[in-house]
C-alpha positions in Angstrom: 7.8 34.1 2.1 10.4 33.7 -0.6 9.6 32.4 -4.0 11.9 29.4 -3.5 10.1 28.3 -0.3 6.7 28.9 -1.8 7.6 26.7 -4.8 9.0 24.0 -2.6 5.8 23.9 -0.5 3.7 23.7 -3.7 5.8 20.8 -4.9 5.4 18.9 -1.7 1.6 19.4 -1.7 1.4 18.3 -5.3 3.4 15.2 -4.6 1.0 14.3 -1.8 -2.0 14.7 -4.0 -0.5 12.5 -6.8 0.7 9.8 -4.4 -2.8 9.4 -3.0 -4.1 8.0 -6.3 -1.2 5.5 -6.8 -0.6 2.3 -4.9 1.6 3.1 -2.0 4.4 1.5 -0.2 7.7 -0.2 -0.8 7.4 -3.7 -2.2 10.2 -6.2 -1.8 10.4 -9.8 -3.2 11.9 -11.5 -0.1 11.8 -15.0 -1.6 11.0 -16.1 -5.1 7.3 -15.5 -5.6 6.8 -13.9 -2.1 6.3 -10.1 -2.0 5.9 -8.0 1.1 4.7 -4.4 1.2 5.4 -1.8 3.8 5.1 2.0 4.0 6.5 4.3 6.6 3.6 3.8 9.0 2.5 0.2 8.6 2.8 -3.3 7.2 0.6 -3.4 4.0 0.4 -7.1 3.4 1.9 -9.8 1.2 1.5 -11.4 -2.2 2.5 -14.9 -3.2 2.6 -16.5 -6.7 4.0 -16.2 -10.1 2.7 -14.8 -13.5 2.0 -18.4 -14.6 -0.1 -19.5 -11.5 -1.5 -16.1 -10.6 -1.0 -13.9 -7.5 -2.7 -14.4 -4.1 -3.0 -11.2 -2.1 -3.2 -11.1 1.7 -4.0 -8.0 3.8 -2.2 -6.6 6.8 -3.7 -9.2 9.1 -3.1 -12.1 6.6 -6.7 -12.1 5.4 -7.1 -13.4 1.9 -8.0 -10.7 -0.5 -8.2 -12.6 -3.8 -6.4 -14.0 -6.8 -5.0 -11.7 -9.5 -3.5 -12.2 -12.9 -1.1 -9.3 -12.6 1.2 -8.4 -9.7 0.4 -4.7 -9.9 -3.3 -5.5 -9.5 -2.6 -7.5 -6.4 -0.5 -4.7 -5.0 -3.3 -2.2 -5.5 -5.7 -4.5 -3.7 -3.4 -5.0 -0.8 -2.7 -1.2 -0.5 -6.5 -0.5 -0.6 -7.1 -3.1 2.1 -4.4 -1.7 4.3 -5.9 1.8 3.9 -9.3 0.7 5.0 -7.9 -1.1 8.0 -6.0 2.1 9.0 -9.1 4.3 8.5 -11.2 1.9 10.6 -8.6 2.0 13.4 -8.8 5.8 13.5 -12.6 5.8 13.7 -13.2 3.0 16.2 -12.4 3.7 19.8 -9.7 1.6 21.5 -10.8 -0.7 24.3 -8.7 -0.4 27.4 
């Protein structure tokens, strides 16, 4: 394997490890005070509110997660809830 390919593989692996510790997803403010999160695989959830009134976070199935003073804290909570829902779906068998 060439050094260039080996270095590229290491960079990708390192990026995966770093991204696991950060909130994930693309966040878009679709209306004033209404943020929606998505990643390549799933809908993460939504956040409503403003810095003055606080931010209400909702999970991927619109379940209320809590009130937060900061938008970034709400994003972390939504991403964590979406991760736990995705992990549970992989563990639990599907009913047919």
